[in-house]
Wavefront OBJ file of the C-alpha trace (Angstrom):
o trace
v -33.103 -49.434 -16.318
v -33.750 -45.835 -17.306
v -34.023 -44.975 -13.635
v -30.583 -46.479 -13.014
v -29.067 -44.460 -15.859
v -30.730 -41.330 -14.521
v -29.272 -41.908 -11.059
v -25.791 -42.458 -12.517
v -26.097 -39.268 -14.545
v -27.210 -37.273 -11.484
v -24.327 -38.741 -9.464
v -21.791 -37.700 -12.127
v -23.288 -34.205 -12.262
v -23.092 -33.940 -8.461
v -19.436 -35.039 -8.464
v -18.649 -32.500 -11.183
v -20.369 -29.663 -9.288
v -18.604 -30.546 -6.029
v -15.212 -30.652 -7.719
v -15.929 -27.317 -9.390
v -16.932 -25.703 -6.087
v -13.864 -27.106 -4.356
v -11.619 -25.730 -7.072
v -13.260 -22.320 -6.783
v -12.942 -22.433 -3.001
v -9.182 -22.894 -3.310
v -8.987 -20.082 -5.821
v -11.030 -17.648 -3.727
v -9.061 -18.411 -0.567
v -5.698 -18.037 -2.291
v -2.964 -20.065 -0.612
v 0.051 -18.855 -2.594
v 2.757 -16.345 -1.733
v 5.050 -13.967 -3.587
v 8.415 -12.819 -2.229
v 10.241 -9.877 -3.807
v 13.893 -9.420 -2.802
v 16.311 -6.623 -3.617
v 19.980 -6.216 -2.755
v 19.641 -2.755 -1.219
v 16.749 -1.185 0.659
v 14.589 1.048 -1.534
v 11.227 2.749 -1.366
v 9.193 0.183 -3.296
v 5.557 0.345 -4.351
v 4.150 -3.059 -5.331
v 0.960 -3.514 -7.350
v -0.823 -6.835 -7.932
v -3.205 -6.766 -10.890
v -2.932 -2.948 -10.910
v -3.968 -2.647 -7.252
v -1.537 -1.208 -4.690
v -0.445 -3.777 -2.105
v 2.510 -2.119 -0.400
v 4.484 1.092 -0.433
v 7.407 0.878 1.957
v 11.167 1.303 2.420
v 12.481 -2.262 2.539
v 14.666 -5.025 1.029
v 12.033 -7.770 1.071
v 8.278 -7.908 0.577
v 6.039 -10.922 1.215
v 2.519 -11.015 -0.240
v 0.152 -13.805 0.791
v -3.256 -15.152 -0.270
v -2.608 -15.199 -4.028
v -4.940 -17.423 -6.018
v -4.121 -20.218 -8.485
v -4.008 -18.066 -11.613
v -1.935 -15.485 -13.459
v -1.045 -12.225 -11.681
v 0.436 -9.018 -13.071
v 3.112 -7.677 -10.709
v 4.141 -4.030 -11.108
v 6.947 -2.262 -9.246
v 7.500 1.486 -8.918
v 10.687 2.843 -7.287
v 11.229 6.266 -5.787
v 14.475 6.467 -7.776
v 12.794 5.860 -11.141
v 9.625 6.944 -12.919
v 9.654 3.650 -14.800
v 7.079 0.992 -13.921
v 8.452 -2.574 -14.072
v 5.914 -5.262 -14.968
v 6.185 -9.017 -14.516
v 3.513 -11.672 -15.031
v 3.647 -14.720 -12.758
v 1.467 -17.814 -12.835
v 0.643 -20.156 -9.960
v -0.211 -23.677 -11.103
v -0.593 -25.212 -7.638
v -1.714 -24.113 -4.204
v 0.626 -23.428 -1.249
v 3.446 -22.294 -3.517
v 5.957 -19.459 -3.139
v 7.334 -17.660 -6.203
v 10.493 -15.587 -5.736
v 11.253 -12.445 -7.751
v 14.528 -10.542 -7.609
v 14.534 -6.778 -8.149
v 17.813 -6.030 -9.955
v 19.049 -2.664 -11.196
v 21.570 -2.845 -14.070
v 22.822 0.387 -15.652
v 20.057 2.274 -13.809
v 17.432 0.035 -15.473
v 15.375 -1.925 -12.926
v 14.236 -5.463 -13.777
v 12.142 -8.126 -12.067
v 13.828 -11.519 -12.456
v 12.165 -14.866 -11.718
v 14.264 -16.602 -9.049
v 12.502 -19.923 -8.509
v 9.659 -21.295 -6.430
v 9.053 -23.737 -3.596
v 6.353 -25.169 -1.351
v 5.230 -23.011 1.586
v 5.936 -25.794 4.083
v 9.642 -25.458 3.252
v 9.609 -21.730 3.992
v 10.573 -20.346 7.406
v 9.185 -16.868 7.832
v 11.330 -14.113 9.306
v 9.590 -12.945 12.490
v 10.400 -9.319 11.597
v 9.139 -9.571 8.045
v 6.404 -7.292 6.765
v 3.495 -9.335 5.383
v 0.761 -8.143 3.046
v -2.403 -10.099 2.370
v -3.973 -9.828 -1.063
v -7.749 -9.769 -1.498
v -9.856 -9.062 -4.570
v -11.292 -6.076 -2.731
v -7.717 -5.004 -1.853
v -7.295 -4.468 1.847
v -3.798 -3.612 3.042
v -3.113 -4.636 6.604
v 0.294 -3.029 7.148
v 0.505 0.356 8.835
v 3.102 1.675 6.389
v 1.038 1.295 3.271
v -1.242 3.672 1.433
v -4.588 1.936 1.711
v -5.850 1.965 5.276
v -8.505 0.627 7.551
v -11.096 3.467 7.921
v -9.645 6.061 10.249
v -11.039 6.525 13.738
v -11.269 10.208 14.658
v -12.610 9.953 18.205
v -9.137 10.284 19.727
v -8.857 13.818 18.335
v -11.999 15.103 20.029
v -10.196 15.576 23.351
v -7.391 17.689 21.823
v -7.263 21.077 23.584
v -3.950 22.518 22.332
v -3.339 25.294 19.788
v -5.189 24.755 16.502
v -4.666 25.831 12.920
v -8.439 25.820 12.412
v -11.536 24.788 14.333
v -12.493 21.666 12.315
v -10.482 19.017 10.529
v -11.164 16.966 7.399
v -12.452 13.613 8.637
v -12.696 11.735 5.331
v -9.283 11.107 3.796
v -9.869 7.459 2.845
v -11.523 8.440 -0.432
v -8.526 10.539 -1.486
v -6.208 7.550 -0.927
v -8.043 5.647 -3.645
v -7.307 8.458 -6.119
v -3.650 8.584 -5.058
v -3.229 4.883 -5.856
v -3.598 5.701 -9.556
v -0.863 8.360 -9.484
v 2.674 6.960 -9.769
v 4.725 10.191 -9.740
v 5.739 11.491 -6.307
v 5.512 15.112 -7.493
v 2.050 14.609 -8.972
v 0.851 13.011 -5.735
v 2.109 16.047 -3.813
v 0.491 18.553 -6.203
v -2.782 16.622 -6.151
v -2.851 16.724 -2.352
v -1.982 20.420 -2.307
v -4.902 21.247 -4.566
v -7.352 19.036 -2.687
v -6.444 20.432 0.741
v -6.540 24.057 -0.438
v -10.025 23.536 -1.902
v -11.251 21.956 1.354
v -9.806 24.801 3.427
v -11.306 27.543 1.238
v -14.732 26.037 0.575
v -15.347 24.307 3.906
v -12.931 26.074 6.263
v -11.324 22.742 7.165
v -7.743 21.620 7.832
v -5.898 18.338 8.487
v -5.091 16.529 11.689
v -1.511 15.268 11.955
v -2.868 11.714 12.119
v -4.503 12.103 8.715
v -1.573 14.039 7.283
v 0.770 11.200 8.271
v -1.327 8.760 6.227
v -1.242 11.068 3.206
v 2.488 11.786 3.487
v 3.199 8.040 3.444
v 1.725 7.925 -0.050
v 4.460 10.303 -1.299
v 7.741 8.464 -2.013
v 10.191 11.417 -2.153
v 11.079 13.086 1.127
v 11.640 16.437 -0.662
v 8.018 16.373 -1.773
v 6.855 15.477 1.739
v 8.745 18.516 3.055
v 7.181 20.738 0.398
v 3.686 19.628 1.385
v 4.436 20.224 5.078
v 5.621 23.747 4.239
v 2.369 24.397 2.430
v 0.188 23.221 5.315
v 1.914 24.312 8.520
v 0.642 26.059 10.590
v -2.619 27.396 9.102
v -3.941 24.127 7.684
v -2.967 21.814 10.552
v -5.625 21.150 13.196
v -3.580 19.847 16.159
v -0.426 21.968 15.972
v 1.214 20.450 19.057
v 1.268 17.034 17.398
v 2.839 18.191 14.135
v 6.404 17.523 15.353
v 5.646 13.771 15.561
v 5.735 13.610 11.749
v 9.523 13.786 11.865
v 9.508 9.971 12.079
v 8.510 9.899 8.379
v 11.919 11.276 7.377
v 14.962 9.020 7.242
v 17.563 11.497 5.948
v 19.194 14.113 8.193
v 18.704 16.810 5.567
v 14.961 16.142 5.512
v 14.723 16.088 9.312
v 16.512 19.440 9.563
v 14.250 20.992 6.935
v 11.191 19.679 8.756
v 12.341 21.138 12.085
v 13.076 24.419 10.324
v 9.424 24.616 9.219
v 8.322 24.459 12.867
v 10.996 26.859 14.137
v 10.179 29.502 11.515
v 6.503 29.473 12.463
v 6.790 29.461 16.267
l 1 2 3 4 5 6 7 8 9 10 11 12 13 14 15 16 17 18 19 20 21 22 23 24 25 26 27 28 29 30 31 32 33 34 35 36 37 38 39 40 41 42 43 44 45 46 47 48 49 50 51 52 53 54 55 56 57 58 59 60 61 62 63 64 65 66 67 68 69 70 71 72 73 74 75 76 77 78 79 80 81 82 83 84 85 86 87 88 89 90 91 92 93 94 95 96 97 98 99 100 101 102 103 104 105 106 107 108 109 110 111 112 113 114 115 116 117 118 119 120 121 122 123 124 125 126 127 128 129 130 131 132 133 134 135 136 137 138 139 140 141 142 143 144 145 146 147 148 149 150 151 152 153 154 155 156 157 158 159 160 161 162 163 164 165 166 167 168 169 170 171 172 173 174 175 176 177 178 179 180 181 182 183 184 185 186 187 188 189 190 191 192 193 194 195 196 197 198 199 200 201 202 203 204 205 206 207 208 209 210 211 212 213 214 215 216 217 218 219 220 221 222 223 224 225 226 227 228 229 230 231 232 233 234 235 236 237 238 239 240 241 242 243 244 245 246 247 248 249 250 251 252 253 254 255 256 257 258 259 260 261 262 263 264 265
């Protein structure tokens, strides 16, 4: 009789453990999505649980792989130093929560705009998608956090150089930039870091690495200012510098960028 009770107890414990593991498996492999919409395109930086997920000029952002739990969503706009916070909570798996970014009287707000099941959602084929992990890996080429950079393609460069060696570890500096919200402070931080590297180690930046760093700076005026500081002495592959013009959307910024090159030819 005692043996029967023991077997029943062990069976109940096994069922409990399996259900617990299954629940944790769902949570770890988050199945939920968040969509943030705004009426007009803006340069939007989105943070989930204080980790940067995207930083891009857009009207819509989709973030996938969110777990069944509460998440703190923070938004920073290039037009405002204010950080907007919104807490959302997923109760079920395979759910989409919609947030609307609304600006009233110059005050931005994140408004809850409903939710639905993922199976009812038809994804736009041109939509930018970000996948959220606990370790925070951003898979979109326009965002700040990157896959480790591959430098082998620069070895064959034989054009004019601003210096003989370039800085080949910029990934670590991106982590520091994630904790700086102000565009001007990001620019000044990068200025100081690059100047120290150039003086102490006689190094400069490749345009490939500079592009990654410039994307972390929201304001185009600040991007221009950093380019002025670096070109030509602190740029490794000078012939490739002109390709950075694609980072500027406004004609004024493009003209100022071209002026930097013309004045130093």
